[in-house]
PQR file of N, CA, C, O and H, with PARSE charges and radii, in Angstrom:
ATOM      1  N   MET A   1      60.930 -15.976   6.519 -0.4000 1.5000
ATOM      2  CA  MET A   1      61.622 -14.772   6.960 -0.0000 2.0000
ATOM      3  C   MET A   1      60.848 -14.160   8.118  0.5500 1.7000
ATOM      4  O   MET A   1      59.619 -14.100   8.094 -0.5500 1.4000
ATOM      5  N   ARG A   2      61.572 -13.712   9.123 -0.4000 1.5000
ATOM      6  CA  ARG A   2      60.913 -13.092  10.270 -0.0000 2.0000
ATOM      7  C   ARG A   2      60.584 -11.636   9.977  0.5500 1.7000
ATOM      8  O   ARG A   2      61.184 -11.011   9.102 -0.5500 1.4000
ATOM      9  H   ARG A   2      62.571 -13.761   9.143  0.4000 1.0000
ATOM     10  N   ASN A   3      59.643 -11.122  10.708 -0.4000 1.5000
ATOM     11  CA  ASN A   3      59.259  -9.722  10.545 -0.0000 2.0000
ATOM     12  C   ASN A   3      60.387  -8.828  11.030  0.5500 1.7000
ATOM     13  O   ASN A   3      61.078  -9.155  11.994 -0.5500 1.4000
ATOM     14  H   ASN A   3      59.156 -11.629  11.418  0.4000 1.0000
ATOM     15  N   LYS A   4      60.568  -7.715  10.369 -0.4000 1.5000
ATOM     16  CA  LYS A   4      61.582  -6.746  10.776 -0.0000 2.0000
ATOM     17  C   LYS A   4      60.937  -5.383  10.923  0.5500 1.7000
ATOM     18  O   LYS A   4      59.964  -5.060  10.241 -0.5500 1.4000
ATOM     19  H   LYS A   4      60.007  -7.449   9.586  0.4000 1.0000
ATOM     20  N   SER A   5      61.495  -4.588  11.827 -0.4000 1.5000
ATOM     21  CA  SER A   5      61.019  -3.226  12.043 -0.0000 2.0000
ATOM     22  C   SER A   5      61.893  -2.261  11.263  0.5500 1.7000
ATOM     23  O   SER A   5      63.105  -2.446  11.155 -0.5500 1.4000
ATOM     24  H   SER A   5      62.285  -4.850  12.382  0.4000 1.0000
ATOM     25  N   SER A   6      61.279  -1.259  10.737 -0.4000 1.5000
ATOM     26  CA  SER A   6      62.000  -0.218  10.025 -0.0000 2.0000
ATOM     27  C   SER A   6      62.296   0.929  10.992  0.5500 1.7000
ATOM     28  O   SER A   6      61.404   1.406  11.693 -0.5500 1.4000
ATOM     29  H   SER A   6      60.294  -1.109  10.825  0.4000 1.0000
ATOM     30  N   ILE A   7      63.559   1.367  11.024 -0.4000 1.5000
ATOM     31  CA  ILE A   7      63.948   2.493  11.866 -0.0000 2.0000
ATOM     32  C   ILE A   7      64.779   3.471  11.035  0.5500 1.7000
ATOM     33  O   ILE A   7      65.208   3.155   9.926 -0.5500 1.4000
ATOM     34  H   ILE A   7      64.284   0.979  10.454  0.4000 1.0000
ATOM     35  N   SER A   8      64.990   4.631  11.577 -0.4000 1.5000
ATOM     36  CA  SER A   8      65.840   5.622  10.949 -0.0000 2.0000
ATOM     37  C   SER A   8      66.959   5.953  11.923  0.5500 1.7000
ATOM     38  O   SER A   8      66.707   6.161  13.110 -0.5500 1.4000
ATOM     39  H   SER A   8      64.641   4.888  12.478  0.4000 1.0000
ATOM     40  N   VAL A   9      68.189   6.005  11.434 -0.4000 1.5000
ATOM     41  CA  VAL A   9      69.322   6.349  12.292 -0.0000 2.0000
ATOM     42  C   VAL A   9      70.163   7.415  11.615  0.5500 1.7000
ATOM     43  O   VAL A   9      70.162   7.542  10.390 -0.5500 1.4000
ATOM     44  H   VAL A   9      68.394   5.836  10.470  0.4000 1.0000
ATOM     45  N   THR A  10      70.876   8.172  12.419 -0.4000 1.5000
ATOM     46  CA  THR A  10      71.816   9.175  11.929 -0.0000 2.0000
ATOM     47  C   THR A  10      73.196   8.735  12.360  0.5500 1.7000
ATOM     48  O   THR A  10      73.448   8.566  13.553 -0.5500 1.4000
ATOM     49  H   THR A  10      70.877   8.069  13.413  0.4000 1.0000
ATOM     50  N   ILE A  11      74.107   8.545  11.398 -0.4000 1.5000
ATOM     51  CA  ILE A  11      75.453   8.085  11.739 -0.0000 2.0000
ATOM     52  C   ILE A  11      76.510   8.931  11.029  0.5500 1.7000
ATOM     53  O   ILE A  11      76.231   9.637  10.060 -0.5500 1.4000
ATOM     54  H   ILE A  11      73.903   8.682  10.429  0.4000 1.0000
ATOM     55  N   ASP A  12      77.703   8.833  11.539 -0.4000 1.5000
ATOM     56  CA  ASP A  12      78.844   9.570  11.003 -0.0000 2.0000
ATOM     57  C   ASP A  12      79.062   9.239   9.518  0.5500 1.7000
ATOM     58  O   ASP A  12      78.982   8.073   9.131 -0.5500 1.4000
ATOM     59  H   ASP A  12      77.930   8.259  12.326  0.4000 1.0000
ATOM     60  N   PRO A  13      79.332  10.239   8.697 -0.5600 1.5000
ATOM     61  CA  PRO A  13      79.548  10.001   7.266  0.2800 2.0000
ATOM     62  C   PRO A  13      80.685   9.003   6.977  0.5500 1.7000
ATOM     63  O   PRO A  13      80.626   8.277   5.985 -0.5500 1.4000
ATOM     64  N   GLU A  14      81.696   8.964   7.818 -0.4000 1.5000
ATOM     65  CA  GLU A  14      82.784   8.007   7.615 -0.0000 2.0000
ATOM     66  C   GLU A  14      82.293   6.572   7.778  0.5500 1.7000
ATOM     67  O   GLU A  14      82.767   5.670   7.086 -0.5500 1.4000
ATOM     68  H   GLU A  14      81.744   9.554   8.624  0.4000 1.0000
ATOM     69  N   LEU A  15      81.348   6.357   8.689 -0.4000 1.5000
ATOM     70  CA  LEU A  15      80.775   5.018   8.846 -0.0000 2.0000
ATOM     71  C   LEU A  15      79.936   4.633   7.628  0.5500 1.7000
ATOM     72  O   LEU A  15      79.917   3.470   7.223 -0.5500 1.4000
ATOM     73  H   LEU A  15      80.963   7.089   9.251  0.4000 1.0000
ATOM     74  N   VAL A  16      79.245   5.611   7.050 -0.4000 1.5000
ATOM     75  CA  VAL A  16      78.469   5.351   5.831 -0.0000 2.0000
ATOM     76  C   VAL A  16      79.417   4.950   4.699  0.5500 1.7000
ATOM     77  O   VAL A  16      79.149   4.002   3.961 -0.5500 1.4000
ATOM     78  H   VAL A  16      79.261   6.556   7.379  0.4000 1.0000
ATOM     79  N   LYS A  17      80.514   5.672   4.570 -0.4000 1.5000
ATOM     80  CA  LYS A  17      81.509   5.333   3.533 -0.0000 2.0000
ATOM     81  C   LYS A  17      82.037   3.917   3.746  0.5500 1.7000
ATOM     82  O   LYS A  17      82.177   3.145   2.797 -0.5500 1.4000
ATOM     83  H   LYS A  17      80.732   6.443   5.169  0.4000 1.0000
ATOM     84  N   TRP A  18      82.329   3.585   5.005 -0.4000 1.5000
ATOM     85  CA  TRP A  18      82.864   2.261   5.309 -0.0000 2.0000
ATOM     86  C   TRP A  18      81.844   1.177   4.968  0.5500 1.7000
ATOM     87  O   TRP A  18      82.186   0.178   4.336 -0.5500 1.4000
ATOM     88  H   TRP A  18      82.215   4.212   5.776  0.4000 1.0000
ATOM     89  N   ILE A  19      80.607   1.372   5.379 -0.4000 1.5000
ATOM     90  CA  ILE A  19      79.579   0.368   5.100 -0.0000 2.0000
ATOM     91  C   ILE A  19      79.370   0.224   3.592  0.5500 1.7000
ATOM     92  O   ILE A  19      79.204  -0.889   3.093 -0.5500 1.4000
ATOM     93  H   ILE A  19      80.329   2.184   5.892  0.4000 1.0000
ATOM     94  N   ASP A  20      79.377   1.344   2.866 -0.4000 1.5000
ATOM     95  CA  ASP A  20      79.212   1.281   1.407 -0.0000 2.0000
ATOM     96  C   ASP A  20      80.363   0.521   0.754  0.5500 1.7000
ATOM     97  O   ASP A  20      80.158  -0.211  -0.213 -0.5500 1.4000
ATOM     98  H   ASP A  20      79.512   2.248   3.271  0.4000 1.0000
ATOM     99  N   LYS A  21      81.569   0.695   1.280 -0.4000 1.5000
ATOM    100  CA  LYS A  21      82.717  -0.046   0.758 -0.0000 2.0000
ATOM    101  C   LYS A  21      82.543  -1.544   1.025  0.5500 1.7000
ATOM    102  O   LYS A  21      82.875  -2.367   0.171 -0.5500 1.4000
ATOM    103  H   LYS A  21      81.736   1.291   2.066  0.4000 1.0000
ATOM    104  N   GLN A  22      82.031  -1.897   2.190 -0.4000 1.5000
ATOM    105  CA  GLN A  22      81.792  -3.304   2.509 -0.0000 2.0000
ATOM    106  C   GLN A  22      80.725  -3.899   1.570  0.5500 1.7000
ATOM    107  O   GLN A  22      80.797  -5.075   1.214 -0.5500 1.4000
ATOM    108  H   GLN A  22      81.761  -1.229   2.884  0.4000 1.0000
ATOM    109  N   ILE A  23      79.760  -3.097   1.181 -0.4000 1.5000
ATOM    110  CA  ILE A  23      78.735  -3.540   0.233 -0.0000 2.0000
ATOM    111  C   ILE A  23      79.375  -3.789  -1.131  0.5500 1.7000
ATOM    112  O   ILE A  23      79.089  -4.798  -1.776 -0.5500 1.4000
ATOM    113  H   ILE A  23      79.702  -2.141   1.470  0.4000 1.0000
ATOM    114  N   GLU A  24      80.234  -2.880  -1.567 -0.4000 1.5000
ATOM    115  CA  GLU A  24      80.941  -3.053  -2.839 -0.0000 2.0000
ATOM    116  C   GLU A  24      81.780  -4.325  -2.836  0.5500 1.7000
ATOM    117  O   GLU A  24      81.900  -5.002  -3.857 -0.5500 1.4000
ATOM    118  H   GLU A  24      80.466  -2.060  -1.042  0.4000 1.0000
ATOM    119  N   GLU A  25      82.359  -4.642  -1.682 -0.4000 1.5000
ATOM    120  CA  GLU A  25      83.202  -5.831  -1.556 -0.0000 2.0000
ATOM    121  C   GLU A  25      82.391  -7.092  -1.279  0.5500 1.7000
ATOM    122  O   GLU A  25      82.957  -8.158  -1.037 -0.5500 1.4000
ATOM    123  H   GLU A  25      82.262  -4.092  -0.852  0.4000 1.0000
ATOM    124  N   LYS A  26      81.057  -6.968  -1.313 -0.4000 1.5000
ATOM    125  CA  LYS A  26      80.131  -8.087  -1.140 -0.0000 2.0000
ATOM    126  C   LYS A  26      80.132  -8.685   0.268  0.5500 1.7000
ATOM    127  O   LYS A  26      79.736  -9.837   0.449 -0.5500 1.4000
ATOM    128  H   LYS A  26      80.597  -6.102  -1.510  0.4000 1.0000
ATOM    129  N   ARG A  27      80.572  -7.917   1.261 -0.4000 1.5000
ATOM    130  CA  ARG A  27      80.501  -8.398   2.647 -0.0000 2.0000
ATOM    131  C   ARG A  27      79.077  -8.281   3.173  0.5500 1.7000
ATOM    132  O   ARG A  27      78.597  -9.154   3.896 -0.5500 1.4000
ATOM    133  H   ARG A  27      80.894  -6.982   1.114  0.4000 1.0000
ATOM    134  N   PHE A  28      78.402  -7.185   2.802 -0.4000 1.5000
ATOM    135  CA  PHE A  28      77.016  -6.965   3.195 -0.0000 2.0000
ATOM    136  C   PHE A  28      76.168  -6.772   1.943  0.5500 1.7000
ATOM    137  O   PHE A  28      76.646  -6.268   0.926 -0.5500 1.4000
ATOM    138  H   PHE A  28      78.792  -6.475   2.215  0.4000 1.0000
ATOM    139  N   ALA A  29      74.917  -7.175   2.030 -0.4000 1.5000
ATOM    140  CA  ALA A  29      74.001  -7.020   0.894 -0.0000 2.0000
ATOM    141  C   ALA A  29      73.551  -5.567   0.718  0.5500 1.7000
ATOM    142  O   ALA A  29      73.326  -5.109  -0.402 -0.5500 1.4000
ATOM    143  H   ALA A  29      74.529  -7.584   2.856  0.4000 1.0000
ATOM    144  N   ASN A  30      73.424  -4.848   1.842 -0.4000 1.5000
ATOM    145  CA  ASN A  30      72.955  -3.468   1.809 -0.0000 2.0000
ATOM    146  C   ASN A  30      73.275  -2.818   3.165  0.5500 1.7000
ATOM    147  O   ASN A  30      73.817  -3.472   4.056 -0.5500 1.4000
ATOM    148  H   ASN A  30      73.607  -5.220   2.752  0.4000 1.0000
ATOM    149  N   ARG A  31      72.946  -1.557   3.312 -0.4000 1.5000
ATOM    150  CA  ARG A  31      73.247  -0.845   4.563 -0.0000 2.0000
ATOM    151  C   ARG A  31      72.527  -1.466   5.748  0.5500 1.7000
ATOM    152  O   ARG A  31      73.107  -1.602   6.825 -0.5500 1.4000
ATOM    153  H   ARG A  31      72.506  -1.025   2.588  0.4000 1.0000
ATOM    154  N   SER A  32      71.281  -1.840   5.561 -0.4000 1.5000
ATOM    155  CA  SER A  32      70.531  -2.457   6.659 -0.0000 2.0000
ATOM    156  C   SER A  32      71.223  -3.723   7.144  0.5500 1.7000
ATOM    157  O   SER A  32      71.321  -3.961   8.348 -0.5500 1.4000
ATOM    158  H   SER A  32      70.810  -1.730   4.685  0.4000 1.0000
ATOM    159  N   HIS A  33      71.696  -4.525   6.215 -0.4000 1.5000
ATOM    160  CA  HIS A  33      72.398  -5.755   6.569 -0.0000 2.0000
ATOM    161  C   HIS A  33      73.643  -5.431   7.390  0.5500 1.7000
ATOM    162  O   HIS A  33      73.910  -6.097   8.391 -0.5500 1.4000
ATOM    163  H   HIS A  33      71.617  -4.331   5.237  0.4000 1.0000
ATOM    164  N   GLY A  34      74.406  -4.421   6.984 -0.4000 1.5000
ATOM    165  CA  GLY A  34      75.606  -4.030   7.717 -0.0000 2.0000
ATOM    166  C   GLY A  34      75.319  -3.551   9.129  0.5500 1.7000
ATOM    167  O   GLY A  34      76.015  -3.927  10.073 -0.5500 1.4000
ATOM    168  H   GLY A  34      74.189  -3.880   6.171  0.4000 1.0000
ATOM    169  N   VAL A  35      74.305  -2.729   9.272 -0.4000 1.5000
ATOM    170  CA  VAL A  35      73.942  -2.213  10.597 -0.0000 2.0000
ATOM    171  C   VAL A  35      73.405  -3.345  11.466  0.5500 1.7000
ATOM    172  O   VAL A  35      73.749  -3.440  12.645 -0.5500 1.4000
ATOM    173  H   VAL A  35      73.740  -2.424   8.505  0.4000 1.0000
ATOM    174  N   GLU A  36      72.570  -4.198  10.896 -0.4000 1.5000
ATOM    175  CA  GLU A  36      72.021  -5.315  11.662 -0.0000 2.0000
ATOM    176  C   GLU A  36      73.143  -6.262  12.120  0.5500 1.7000
ATOM    177  O   GLU A  36      73.134  -6.731  13.258 -0.5500 1.4000
ATOM    178  H   GLU A  36      72.291  -4.122   9.939  0.4000 1.0000
ATOM    179  N   TYR A  37      74.087  -6.533  11.247 -0.4000 1.5000
ATOM    180  CA  TYR A  37      75.224  -7.392  11.594 -0.0000 2.0000
ATOM    181  C   TYR A  37      76.010  -6.777  12.763  0.5500 1.7000
ATOM    182  O   TYR A  37      76.354  -7.472  13.718 -0.5500 1.4000
ATOM    183  H   TYR A  37      74.094  -6.152  10.323  0.4000 1.0000
ATOM    184  N   ALA A  38      76.286  -5.485  12.678 -0.4000 1.5000
ATOM    185  CA  ALA A  38      77.035  -4.804  13.734 -0.0000 2.0000
ATOM    186  C   ALA A  38      76.305  -4.858  15.069  0.5500 1.7000
ATOM    187  O   ALA A  38      76.926  -5.079  16.109 -0.5500 1.4000
ATOM    188  H   ALA A  38      76.007  -4.920  11.901  0.4000 1.0000
ATOM    189  N   LEU A  39      75.002  -4.660  15.046 -0.4000 1.5000
ATOM    190  CA  LEU A  39      74.224  -4.705  16.278 -0.0000 2.0000
ATOM    191  C   LEU A  39      74.192  -6.114  16.876  0.5500 1.7000
ATOM    192  O   LEU A  39      74.271  -6.269  18.094 -0.5500 1.4000
ATOM    193  H   LEU A  39      74.498  -4.481  14.201  0.4000 1.0000
ATOM    194  N   TYR A  40      74.078  -7.126  16.039 -0.4000 1.5000
ATOM    195  CA  TYR A  40      74.125  -8.505  16.539 -0.0000 2.0000
ATOM    196  C   TYR A  40      75.486  -8.792  17.191  0.5500 1.7000
ATOM    197  O   TYR A  40      75.555  -9.437  18.237 -0.5500 1.4000
ATOM    198  H   TYR A  40      74.014  -7.000  15.049  0.4000 1.0000
ATOM    199  N   GLN A  41      76.559  -8.312  16.568 -0.4000 1.5000
ATOM    200  CA  GLN A  41      77.898  -8.503  17.125 -0.0000 2.0000
ATOM    201  C   GLN A  41      78.022  -7.835  18.489  0.5500 1.7000
ATOM    202  O   GLN A  41      78.551  -8.431  19.428 -0.5500 1.4000
ATOM    203  H   GLN A  41      76.503  -7.788  15.718  0.4000 1.0000
ATOM    204  N   LEU A  42      77.538  -6.606  18.604 -0.4000 1.5000
ATOM    205  CA  LEU A  42      77.575  -5.879  19.869 -0.0000 2.0000
ATOM    206  C   LEU A  42      76.748  -6.613  20.922  0.5500 1.7000
ATOM    207  O   LEU A  42      77.179  -6.755  22.066 -0.5500 1.4000
ATOM    208  H   LEU A  42      77.108  -6.122  17.842  0.4000 1.0000
ATOM    209  N   LYS A  43      75.572  -7.074  20.540 -0.4000 1.5000
ATOM    210  CA  LYS A  43      74.702  -7.792  21.470 -0.0000 2.0000
ATOM    211  C   LYS A  43      75.386  -9.055  21.995  0.5500 1.7000
ATOM    212  O   LYS A  43      75.307  -9.343  23.190 -0.5500 1.4000
ATOM    213  H   LYS A  43      75.221  -6.959  19.610  0.4000 1.0000
ATOM    214  N   GLU A  44      76.048  -9.804  21.131 -0.4000 1.5000
ATOM    215  CA  GLU A  44      76.706 -11.047  21.528 -0.0000 2.0000
ATOM    216  C   GLU A  44      77.896 -10.795  22.468  0.5500 1.7000
ATOM    217  O   GLU A  44      78.216 -11.638  23.306 -0.5500 1.4000
ATOM    218  H   GLU A  44      76.112  -9.570  20.161  0.4000 1.0000
ATOM    219  N   ARG A  45      78.536  -9.654  22.329 -0.4000 1.5000
ATOM    220  CA  ARG A  45      79.700  -9.333  23.168 -0.0000 2.0000
ATOM    221  C   ARG A  45      79.304  -8.814  24.542  0.5500 1.7000
ATOM    222  O   ARG A  45      80.137  -8.750  25.447 -0.5500 1.4000
ATOM    223  H   ARG A  45      78.276  -8.969  21.648  0.4000 1.0000
ATOM    224  N   ARG A  46      78.056  -8.447  24.702 -0.4000 1.5000
ATOM    225  CA  ARG A  46      77.587  -7.864  25.972 -0.0000 2.0000
ATOM    226  C   ARG A  46      77.027  -8.922  26.858  0.5500 1.7000
ATOM    227  O   ARG A  46      76.583  -8.627  27.968 -0.5500 1.4000
ATOM    228  H   ARG A  46      77.379  -8.498  23.967  0.4000 1.0000
TER
END
């Protein structure tokens, strides 16, 4: 496993609800996984 940095972010409560729902549906393992996935997607599109 590669090293990861810990950060703190502030996001809209609706996004938190959405990410938590994705966790319940087993799409993401946890919030960090969801945010990391989204950032990788954004990076690949740029």
